[in-house]
N, C-alpha and C positions, 0 to 999 in steps of 0.2 A: 770416195766420200765427197759429197758436195759441201761447199763451205756455207757459212752464214750469209755471205753476200749473195750466193746463188739462191738461197731461200728468199731473201729480201727483194731480189729483182726477178723473181720467178713469174709474177703475174702483174699485168698492168691494171691498176685500179684508179678510178676517177677520184677527185677530191683533193683536200689539202694533205700535206705530209703528216703522217702520224707522229713523227718525232718532233718536228719544230713548228708545224703549222703553216709552212710556206705554201703559197698558192701559185698557180700558173707556172709550175716547174714539172719536169718529167718525173712521174711517180711510178715506181714499180714495187709491187707488194706493199704499197702504202707508204713508202719511205723515199725521201730524196737521197741523192748520192752522198751528200754531206753527212746525213744521219746514219746511212749505212756504214760509212767509214768510222763514225764514233762508236756505233754498236759493235762493230767487228773488233774494235780495240779494247773492249772490256775484258778483264780477266778476274777470276774469282779470288777473293781474299777473306780472311776471318774477320768478323765484326761482332761487336757486343755493345749494348747500351751500358751506360755507367751511372749507377750500379745495375748489373743485370738482376732481374727478378729471381727469387728462389726457384730452382728447378729448371731454369732455361738451359737448353742443350747448347753445345758449341755450334756456332752459326757461321755460314759462309754466304756472302753476297757477291754479285758481279758488278755492282756499281751504285752510285749515289741515286737517290730519288730526286733526280734533277735532269734537265736537258732532254736529250733525245730518248733516253731510257724512260724517264717519267712520261714523256709525251706518248711514246709507243705503248706503255703499260696502260695509261688512261684510255687511249683510243681502243685498245683491245678489251679492257675491262668494262668501261662505261659507255662506249660509243658504238659497240657492236662490230668492231673490226676483227672478227674472229679469225681471219686468215693470218693475223699476226701471231697466232698460237704456235706456228711452226718455228719462225725465227726466235721468238721469245722462249719457246721450249728448248731450242738449241742452247741458248744462254743458260737456262735453268739446268740443263744437263751438265754443263761444265761445272756449275756450283755443286750439284749433287756428287759428281765424281770427286771433286776436291774434298767435300765434306766426308765422303765415304773413306777416302784414303787417309785422311787425318784421324778417322776413327779406327784405323787398322784394317780396313777392307781394301778392295781393289777389284780389277776386272774379273778375277777368278772367284770372288766371294759374292754370293747372292745378295741383292739389294732389294728391300721392300720400301716403296714410297707411300707415305700417308699424306695426302694433301689436306691442308686446313679446310674443314668443311664450310660451306656457305649455307645460310638459312634458305628455307624454301622460297621465301619472298625474294631474296636476292637472286636465286636461280631463275625465277620467273622474269624478273626485271632485266636480267642480263642475257636472256635467251640461252640459258644453260649454266652449268657449273664451271666457272672460268678456271678454277684451280685443278679440277679433275681433268679438264682438257689440256692444260699446260703440263700436268704430271704425265699424262699419256704421251704427249709429244716428246717430253724429256726421256721417258723410258724407251721410246722407239729409237731416238737418236743414240742413246747409249747402247741399245741392243745391236745397232748396226756396226758398232766398233768393238763388239765382243763382250759387253757386260751382260750379266743375267739380272734383269730388273723386272719387278712386278709392281703393280699399283693396287692398293687396297684402301677401303674406307670403313673402318670400324667405328666411326664417330658420326653423330648427328648434331647439327647446330640449331639451337633454339634462338628466337629473337632476344636481343639484349638492348639495354639503354645505350644511347650515343656515348661512346667512350670519350668524346671531346669534353663532356661534362664531368669527367671523373679524374681523380688523381691517379698516380701510379698504382697504389694499393687497390683503389677502387676498380681500376681496369683489370687487375689480376683476378679479383674476386668475381667480377661480372663475366670475364672470359671463361673461367672454370665452371661457374654455375650454368653457363649457357650450353655446355657440351654434355651429350649423353652417349653412353656406350651402346652400340648396336651389336648385341651379343651374338646374333646369328651370323654376323660378318667376321667374327674372330675365330670361329671354330675351325674352319678350313685352314687359315694361315697357321694356326697353332700346330696342326698336324704336318705341315710341310717343312722341308729343310730350309725354306726361305726365311722362316722366323729365326733360325739360328745364324743368319747372316747379319747384314747391316740394315738397321731401320732408320730412315731419314724422313723427317717431317719437312714438307715443302709448302711455301707460301709465296705470295707475290712480293711482299715487303715486310720489313721489321722496323719498329720504332722503339717502343718500350720493352718489347720482348714478352709482354703479358700473354699474348695469344699462343706463342710457341711454348711458353712455360705451362700454360693451362692444358694444351694438347698432350704434352709430355707427362703431366701429372695424371691425366685421365687414363692414358695408355698404361702407365705404370700400375694402376689399380687392377688391371687384368693381366699383369705379368708380362707386359710388352715393353721391353727396354729400348728407349730411343737413344740412338748413338750420335745423332747430330741433326742439324737443320740446314736447309738450303733455301735461299730466297733470291729474287731478282734484284731488289733494290733495298737500300738501307737509308733511313732518314737520319741525318746528322743531328744529334741532340747535344746540348751543352755537356762537355765532359766525356763524350763518347770516345771509346777506345778503338783504334784501328791498328792492327798488326801489319807490318810490312817487312818485306825481305829486300831492303835496299831501295833507295829512291830510283824510280824508273824501271825497276826489275819486277818481273812477274812473281807473285807469291804463290805460284803453282807448285803443289807437292808432286814429286816424281811418281808417275803411275796414274795421275789423275787427269791427264790430258785427254780432251775430247776435241778432235780436229774441227775447227770452225771455218777457217779460211787460211790465208797466207800467213805472213810473219805477224805474230801477235805483238801488240803494243799495249801500253798501260792505259786503262780507262780512267774515268774521273771519279772512281769509286768513293763513296761515303757510306751512310746508313739509311731505313724506311718505315712503313706504318703497321702497327699491330702488336 
């Protein structure tokens, strides 16, 4: 199993570091050595906005929406650095594994990933569905270490108003109203044993939890029970709660480990957007 560092230094790319924006430094896979070190040190942890919106599933993130993680995520999502999908997918895989184990699953239990859908406009602007790509990378990473993972998309996202203009309740209403069930996409998963396993919603980040709660609510309408959520980054809001297992200790649940690199160290984890 190659580590996250191997993914990040796999291919020489021109330009600034995706993580910190440094110029005129040696870049491999878009990140400088310092940012590779930071990203390799991130570990999954449970996170939740305070208060969480009704219906939000238990959520796991790998770090704060800040520093190298924020830079890499923005470079991938908004600046067309699609090659970052593999290392970011490896980080998301660790969060998925942790969320699945916390929900009672594990490597022997099938996992179905549902990425938060993007609108058609966002897909065009970003050169593809960034979350579908990340979910696929995470599923492949988990599959290589023995997990049974599939990715499905039973939802369609419609355009909605800018959430920056809304309060928490307004965000929740707008998020749920923007989602539509794609009924033809749920018939096959319902017949498969996969649906009897662990269903994890995945997104790039979480802030208020409105999007994750809305996706969970819509899926519940068609008898699909969400067991948890996994995100890359969490934005720290006032009063946000973060559970820890000892200062400087990894909050990794036994059985959730996804090998990334050498000795794991604590990341700068906090909370993110959506």
